[in-house]
C-alpha positions as a Markdown table, in Angstrom:
| # | Residue | x | y | z |
|---|---|---|---|---|
| 1 | Met | 104.7 | 97.1 | 116.9 |
| 2 | Asp | 101.7 | 98.0 | 115.4 |
| 3 | Tyr | 99.5 | 95.9 | 113.0 |
| 4 | Val | 97.6 | 96.0 | 110.0 |
| 5 | Thr | 94.6 | 93.8 | 109.7 |
| 6 | Leu | 94.4 | 91.9 | 106.3 |
| 7 | Ser | 91.0 | 91.1 | 104.6 |
| 8 | Asn | 91.0 | 88.0 | 106.1 |
| 9 | Gly | 91.0 | 89.2 | 109.6 |
| 10 | Asp | 94.2 | 88.1 | 110.7 |
| 11 | Pro | 96.9 | 91.0 | 111.6 |
| 12 | Met | 100.1 | 91.3 | 110.3 |
| 13 | Pro | 102.9 | 93.1 | 111.8 |
| 14 | Met | 103.8 | 96.8 | 110.1 |
| 15 | Val | 107.4 | 96.8 | 110.8 |
| 16 | Gly | 109.2 | 93.8 | 109.1 |
| 17 | Phe | 112.7 | 92.4 | 108.5 |
| 18 | Gly | 113.7 | 91.8 | 104.8 |
| 19 | Val | 116.5 | 89.7 | 103.5 |
| 20 | Phe | 117.0 | 90.7 | 99.9 |
| 21 | Gln | 120.5 | 90.5 | 98.9 |
| 22 | Ile | 121.6 | 88.7 | 102.1 |
| 23 | Thr | 122.6 | 85.4 | 100.0 |
| 24 | Asp | 125.3 | 84.1 | 102.3 |
| 25 | Ala | 123.7 | 81.6 | 104.7 |
| 26 | Lys | 125.6 | 82.1 | 107.7 |
| 27 | Gln | 125.5 | 86.1 | 107.3 |
| 28 | Cys | 121.8 | 85.7 | 106.8 |
| 29 | Glu | 121.2 | 83.4 | 109.8 |
| 30 | Lys | 122.7 | 85.6 | 111.8 |
| 31 | Ala | 120.9 | 88.8 | 110.5 |
| 32 | Val | 117.7 | 87.1 | 111.2 |
| 33 | Leu | 118.8 | 86.0 | 114.5 |
| 34 | Asp | 119.6 | 89.5 | 115.5 |
| 35 | Ala | 116.3 | 91.0 | 114.0 |
| 36 | Leu | 114.3 | 88.2 | 116.5 |
| 37 | Asp | 116.8 | 89.7 | 119.2 |
| 38 | Ala | 115.6 | 93.5 | 118.4 |
| 39 | Gly | 112.0 | 92.8 | 118.4 |
| 40 | Tyr | 111.4 | 92.1 | 114.6 |
| 41 | Arg | 108.1 | 89.2 | 114.4 |
| 42 | His | 107.9 | 89.6 | 110.5 |
| 43 | Ile | 110.4 | 88.3 | 108.4 |
| 44 | Asp | 110.4 | 88.6 | 104.4 |
| 45 | Thr | 111.9 | 86.3 | 102.1 |
| 46 | Ala | 111.4 | 84.9 | 98.4 |
| 47 | Gln | 112.3 | 82.0 | 96.7 |
| 48 | Ala | 114.6 | 84.4 | 94.3 |
| 49 | Tyr | 116.6 | 85.4 | 97.5 |
| 50 | Gly | 118.2 | 81.9 | 97.9 |
| 51 | Asn | 117.8 | 82.2 | 101.7 |
| 52 | Glu | 114.5 | 80.7 | 102.8 |
| 53 | Glu | 116.6 | 77.9 | 104.2 |
| 54 | Ala | 118.7 | 80.2 | 106.3 |
| 55 | Val | 115.8 | 82.0 | 107.5 |
| 56 | Gly | 114.0 | 78.8 | 108.6 |
| 57 | Asn | 117.0 | 77.9 | 110.4 |
| 58 | Ala | 117.5 | 81.1 | 111.9 |
| 59 | Ile | 113.6 | 80.9 | 113.2 |
| 60 | Ala | 114.2 | 77.4 | 114.5 |
| 61 | Ala | 117.7 | 78.4 | 116.4 |
| 62 | Ser | 116.1 | 81.2 | 118.0 |
| 63 | Gly | 114.0 | 79.7 | 120.5 |
| 64 | Ile | 111.1 | 81.6 | 119.6 |
| 65 | Asp | 107.6 | 79.8 | 118.7 |
| 66 | Lys | 107.3 | 79.6 | 115.4 |
| 67 | Glu | 103.4 | 80.6 | 115.5 |
| 68 | Glu | 105.1 | 84.1 | 116.8 |
| 69 | Val | 106.8 | 84.8 | 113.8 |
| 70 | Phe | 105.2 | 86.3 | 110.5 |
| 71 | Val | 106.9 | 84.9 | 107.7 |
| 72 | Thr | 106.6 | 86.0 | 104.2 |
| 73 | Thr | 107.9 | 84.3 | 100.7 |
| 74 | Lys | 107.2 | 84.7 | 97.0 |
| 75 | Val | 106.6 | 82.6 | 94.2 |
| 76 | Trp | 109.2 | 83.4 | 91.7 |
| 77 | Val | 108.3 | 83.9 | 87.6 |
| 78 | Ser | 109.9 | 80.1 | 86.7 |
| 79 | Asn | 107.8 | 78.6 | 89.5 |
| 80 | Ala | 104.8 | 80.2 | 87.9 |
| 81 | Gly | 101.8 | 78.2 | 86.7 |
| 82 | Tyr | 99.4 | 76.1 | 89.0 |
| 83 | Glu | 101.5 | 72.8 | 89.3 |
| 84 | Asn | 104.9 | 74.5 | 89.7 |
| 85 | Ala | 103.5 | 76.8 | 92.2 |
| 86 | Leu | 102.1 | 73.9 | 94.6 |
| 87 | Arg | 105.2 | 72.4 | 94.4 |
| 88 | Ser | 107.6 | 75.1 | 94.9 |
| 89 | Ile | 105.3 | 76.7 | 97.5 |
| 90 | Glu | 105.5 | 73.1 | 99.3 |
| 91 | Glu | 109.5 | 73.2 | 99.1 |
| 92 | Ser | 109.5 | 76.7 | 100.4 |
| 93 | Arg | 107.6 | 75.8 | 103.3 |
| 94 | Lys | 110.0 | 73.1 | 104.0 |
| 95 | Lys | 113.0 | 75.4 | 103.8 |
| 96 | Leu | 111.2 | 77.6 | 106.3 |
| 97 | Lys | 110.5 | 74.6 | 109.0 |
| 98 | Lys | 107.2 | 76.1 | 109.4 |
| 99 | Pro | 103.8 | 73.7 | 109.6 |
| 100 | Tyr | 102.4 | 76.8 | 107.2 |
| 101 | Ile | 103.6 | 79.7 | 105.7 |
| 102 | Asp | 102.0 | 82.9 | 106.9 |
| 103 | Met | 101.8 | 84.9 | 103.8 |
| 104 | Val | 103.0 | 83.8 | 100.3 |
| 105 | Leu | 102.8 | 86.6 | 97.3 |
| 106 | Ile | 103.5 | 86.5 | 93.7 |
| 107 | His | 106.8 | 87.9 | 93.1 |
| 108 | Gln | 106.5 | 89.6 | 89.9 |
| 109 | Pro | 103.4 | 90.1 | 87.3 |
| 110 | Phe | 104.9 | 87.8 | 84.6 |
| 111 | Gly | 104.6 | 84.3 | 83.8 |
| 112 | Asp | 101.3 | 82.2 | 84.3 |
| 113 | Tyr | 100.5 | 84.2 | 87.6 |
| 114 | Tyr | 97.1 | 82.9 | 87.5 |
| 115 | Gly | 97.9 | 79.6 | 87.4 |
| 116 | Thr | 100.2 | 80.2 | 90.5 |
| 117 | Tyr | 97.4 | 82.4 | 92.1 |
| 118 | Arg | 95.0 | 79.3 | 91.7 |
| 119 | Ala | 97.6 | 77.3 | 93.7 |
| 120 | Met | 97.7 | 79.9 | 96.3 |
| 121 | Glu | 94.0 | 80.0 | 96.7 |
| 122 | Glu | 94.3 | 76.3 | 97.2 |
| 123 | Leu | 96.6 | 76.0 | 99.4 |
| 124 | Tyr | 95.0 | 78.9 | 101.6 |
| 125 | Arg | 91.6 | 76.8 | 102.0 |
| 126 | Met | 93.9 | 74.0 | 102.8 |
| 127 | Gly | 95.2 | 76.2 | 105.9 |
| 128 | Arg | 98.9 | 75.7 | 104.1 |
| 129 | Val | 99.0 | 79.4 | 103.6 |
| 130 | Lys | 97.6 | 81.9 | 105.7 |
| 131 | Ala | 97.6 | 85.0 | 103.6 |
| 132 | Ile | 98.0 | 85.5 | 99.8 |
| 133 | Gly | 98.9 | 88.4 | 97.8 |
| 134 | Val | 100.8 | 89.8 | 95.1 |
| 135 | Ser | 104.1 | 91.9 | 94.5 |
| 136 | Asn | 104.9 | 94.4 | 91.9 |
| 137 | Phe | 101.4 | 94.5 | 90.7 |
| 138 | Ser | 100.8 | 97.9 | 88.8 |
| 139 | Pro | 96.8 | 99.1 | 89.7 |
| 140 | Asp | 95.7 | 97.5 | 86.2 |
| 141 | Arg | 97.1 | 94.0 | 87.0 |
| 142 | Leu | 95.6 | 94.1 | 90.5 |
| 143 | Val | 92.3 | 95.0 | 89.5 |
| 144 | Asp | 92.1 | 92.5 | 87.1 |
| 145 | Ile | 93.3 | 89.5 | 89.5 |
| 146 | Ala | 90.9 | 91.0 | 92.3 |
| 147 | Ile | 88.0 | 90.8 | 89.9 |
| 148 | Asn | 88.9 | 87.6 | 88.7 |
| 149 | Ala | 90.3 | 85.4 | 91.4 |
| 150 | Asp | 87.9 | 84.1 | 94.2 |
| 151 | Ile | 90.0 | 84.9 | 97.0 |
| 152 | Pro | 91.0 | 88.9 | 96.3 |
| 153 | Pro | 94.9 | 89.7 | 96.9 |
| 154 | Met | 95.2 | 90.4 | 100.5 |
| 155 | Val | 98.6 | 92.5 | 100.3 |
| 156 | Asp | 100.6 | 94.4 | 97.4 |
| 157 | Gln | 103.8 | 94.8 | 98.1 |
| 158 | Val | 105.5 | 97.4 | 95.7 |
| 159 | Glu | 108.2 | 99.8 | 95.3 |
| 160 | Thr | 107.2 | 102.6 | 98.1 |
| 161 | His | 109.2 | 105.3 | 100.0 |
| 162 | Val | 109.0 | 108.9 | 100.4 |
| 163 | Phe | 110.1 | 109.9 | 96.8 |
| 164 | Asn | 107.4 | 107.4 | 95.4 |
| 165 | Gln | 104.6 | 107.3 | 97.5 |
| 166 | Gln | 102.4 | 105.4 | 95.3 |
| 167 | Thr | 99.2 | 107.5 | 95.9 |
| 168 | Glu | 97.1 | 106.8 | 92.9 |
| 169 | Ala | 97.7 | 102.9 | 93.4 |
| 170 | Arg | 96.8 | 102.9 | 96.8 |
| 171 | Lys | 93.7 | 104.1 | 95.7 |
| 172 | Trp | 92.9 | 101.0 | 93.9 |
| 173 | Met | 94.4 | 98.9 | 96.6 |
| 174 | Asp | 91.6 | 100.2 | 99.0 |
| 175 | Lys | 88.9 | 99.7 | 96.5 |
| 176 | Tyr | 89.9 | 96.1 | 96.6 |
| 177 | Gly | 90.3 | 95.6 | 100.2 |
| 178 | Cys | 94.2 | 94.9 | 99.3 |
| 179 | Arg | 96.9 | 96.6 | 101.9 |
| 180 | Ile | 99.7 | 98.1 | 100.5 |
| 181 | Glu | 103.4 | 96.8 | 102.0 |
| 182 | Ser | 106.4 | 99.1 | 100.9 |
| 183 | Trp | 109.7 | 97.1 | 99.6 |
| 184 | Gly | 112.8 | 99.5 | 99.5 |
| 185 | Pro | 111.3 | 102.0 | 102.1 |
| 186 | Phe | 114.6 | 103.6 | 102.2 |
| 187 | Ala | 115.1 | 103.9 | 98.5 |
| 188 | Glu | 118.3 | 102.0 | 98.7 |
| 189 | Gly | 119.7 | 105.8 | 99.7 |
| 190 | Lys | 118.7 | 107.0 | 96.5 |
| 191 | Asn | 118.1 | 110.8 | 96.4 |
| 192 | Asn | 120.4 | 111.1 | 99.4 |
| 193 | Leu | 117.5 | 110.4 | 101.3 |
| 194 | Phe | 119.8 | 109.4 | 104.6 |
| 195 | Ser | 120.8 | 113.1 | 104.7 |
| 196 | Asn | 117.5 | 114.6 | 102.8 |
| 197 | Pro | 117.2 | 118.1 | 104.7 |
| 198 | Val | 113.2 | 117.7 | 105.1 |
| 199 | Leu | 113.8 | 114.3 | 106.8 |
| 200 | Thr | 116.7 | 115.6 | 108.9 |
| 201 | Asp | 115.0 | 118.8 | 110.0 |
| 202 | Ile | 111.7 | 117.2 | 111.0 |
| 203 | Gly | 114.0 | 114.2 | 112.7 |
| 204 | Gly | 115.6 | 117.2 | 114.8 |
| 205 | Lys | 112.3 | 117.8 | 116.5 |
| 206 | Tyr | 111.9 | 114.2 | 117.7 |
| 207 | Gly | 115.3 | 113.1 | 118.2 |
| 208 | Lys | 115.0 | 110.8 | 115.2 |
| 209 | Thr | 117.2 | 110.2 | 112.1 |
| 210 | Ala | 116.1 | 110.7 | 108.7 |
| 211 | Ala | 115.8 | 106.9 | 108.4 |
| 212 | Gln | 113.4 | 106.9 | 111.1 |
| 213 | Val | 111.1 | 109.7 | 110.1 |
| 214 | Ala | 110.8 | 108.0 | 106.5 |
| 215 | Leu | 109.8 | 104.8 | 108.1 |
| 216 | Arg | 107.2 | 106.9 | 110.3 |
| 217 | Phe | 105.9 | 108.8 | 107.4 |
| 218 | Leu | 105.1 | 105.2 | 105.6 |
| 219 | Leu | 103.5 | 103.9 | 108.9 |
| 220 | Gln | 101.2 | 106.7 | 109.6 |
| 221 | Lys | 100.0 | 106.3 | 106.0 |
| 222 | Gly | 98.9 | 102.9 | 106.7 |
| 223 | Ile | 101.8 | 101.2 | 104.9 |
| 224 | Ala | 103.5 | 98.5 | 106.1 |
| 225 | Val | 107.6 | 98.3 | 105.8 |
| 226 | Ile | 110.1 | 95.6 | 105.8 |
| 227 | Pro | 113.6 | 97.4 | 106.0 |
| 228 | Lys | 116.7 | 95.8 | 105.4 |
| 229 | Ser | 120.4 | 95.9 | 107.5 |
| 230 | Val | 122.7 | 93.6 | 108.5 |
| 231 | His | 123.9 | 95.6 | 111.0 |
| 232 | Ala | 122.1 | 95.1 | 114.6 |
| 233 | Glu | 122.5 | 98.6 | 115.7 |
| 234 | Arg | 120.4 | 99.8 | 112.4 |
| 235 | Met | 118.0 | 97.0 | 112.9 |
| 236 | Arg | 117.0 | 98.2 | 116.1 |
| 237 | Glu | 116.9 | 101.8 | 115.0 |
| 238 | Asn | 114.4 | 100.6 | 112.2 |
| 239 | Ile | 112.0 | 99.2 | 114.7 |
| 240 | Asp | 112.3 | 102.2 | 117.2 |
| 241 | Val | 109.5 | 104.2 | 115.6 |
| 242 | Phe | 106.8 | 103.6 | 117.9 |
| 243 | Asp | 107.3 | 106.3 | 120.2 |
| 244 | Phe | 106.7 | 109.6 | 118.0 |
| 245 | Arg | 104.1 | 110.7 | 115.8 |
| 246 | Leu | 104.8 | 113.1 | 113.1 |
| 247 | Ser | 102.1 | 116.3 | 112.7 |
| 248 | Glu | 100.0 | 117.0 | 109.7 |
| 249 | Gly | 102.4 | 119.8 | 109.0 |
| 250 | Asp | 105.6 | 117.4 | 109.1 |
| 251 | Met | 103.3 | 114.9 | 106.9 |
| 252 | Gly | 103.0 | 117.5 | 104.1 |
| 253 | Glu | 106.3 | 118.7 | 103.9 |
| 254 | Ile | 107.2 | 114.9 | 103.2 |
| 255 | Glu | 104.6 | 114.6 | 100.7 |
| 256 | Lys | 105.9 | 117.0 | 98.6 |
| 257 | Leu | 108.8 | 114.8 | 98.2 |
| 258 | Asp | 107.1 | 112.6 | 96.0 |
| 259 | Thr | 107.9 | 112.3 | 92.6 |
| 260 | Gly | 105.4 | 109.4 | 91.5 |
| 261 | Thr | 107.9 | 107.4 | 89.7 |
| 262 | Ser | 110.0 | 104.3 | 90.1 |
| 263 | Leu | 113.7 | 104.7 | 91.4 |
| 264 | Phe | 114.5 | 101.2 | 90.6 |
| 265 | Val | 112.3 | 99.4 | 87.5 |
| 266 | Asp | 109.9 | 99.7 | 85.0 |
| 267 | His | 107.6 | 96.8 | 85.2 |
| 268 | Ser | 105.7 | 97.9 | 82.4 |
| 269 | Ala | 108.8 | 98.0 | 79.9 |
| 270 | Pro | 109.1 | 94.9 | 77.5 |
| 271 | Glu | 112.9 | 94.9 | 78.5 |
| 272 | Thr | 111.6 | 94.0 | 82.2 |
| 273 | Ser | 109.0 | 91.6 | 81.1 |
| 274 | Glu | 111.9 | 89.6 | 79.0 |
| 275 | Met | 114.6 | 89.8 | 81.9 |
| 276 | Phe | 112.2 | 88.3 | 84.7 |
| 277 | Asn | 111.0 | 85.7 | 82.3 |
| 278 | Arg | 114.4 | 84.7 | 81.3 |
| 279 | Trp | 115.5 | 84.4 | 85.1 |
| 280 | Glu | 115.6 | 81.1 | 86.3 |
| 281 | Ile | 116.6 | 80.0 | 89.8 |
């Protein structure tokens, strides 16, 4: 495993396991157990996923020291605001069965996220949260909160994959000491990522799949990734990306795949704001 150092000096595993859309508790527990068995030590969940308790149960059942498993969760919009965030983060901590949460992110840039961030800063100072950051924040929102907060965001988790490489956004993250983390590193298979000829041809040189090449590309760019799968074999494949290194030529060919646009959601659209602000959990 490779690690990225956050602005507070703490290490974060660069490959984590995501549990988005694994809503069945038993299936989620099994998936997390399989991931831990495969070597993952970073689990990414969220209040909105409805599976924090299943994640906590799996970690407890694994026999692995809780201190060894880096767990991220995210505060949802309906829990935004100082008081709501304090309450909901404590609820998340109890569900995760940890004395502290390794990292808490603001899930979406909507609602009273400044109140949420103040609560996160307070919990960070208390040691109840070890790292804080944001998710889905565009550069303008990230810069605004970084300038006005006492503790600038340590991570911005955004849609990042070979078709949306976040080149410009990363310049602003770097300026404010914020690490980038990719959700959707496979673009959920859009644009035929798993059979993309550029990725498959490069993979053939290293005995790797298109998916492994897509992950390796992001890792070499310094981008942490949280691929998701419910299949143990695929989990093992997704973490088996540290025994090869793409050449500069390979990296250049993959860089050409970048469209610079989202394949999922436009966070600047008013319809998106309406949808997320009305989404109660």
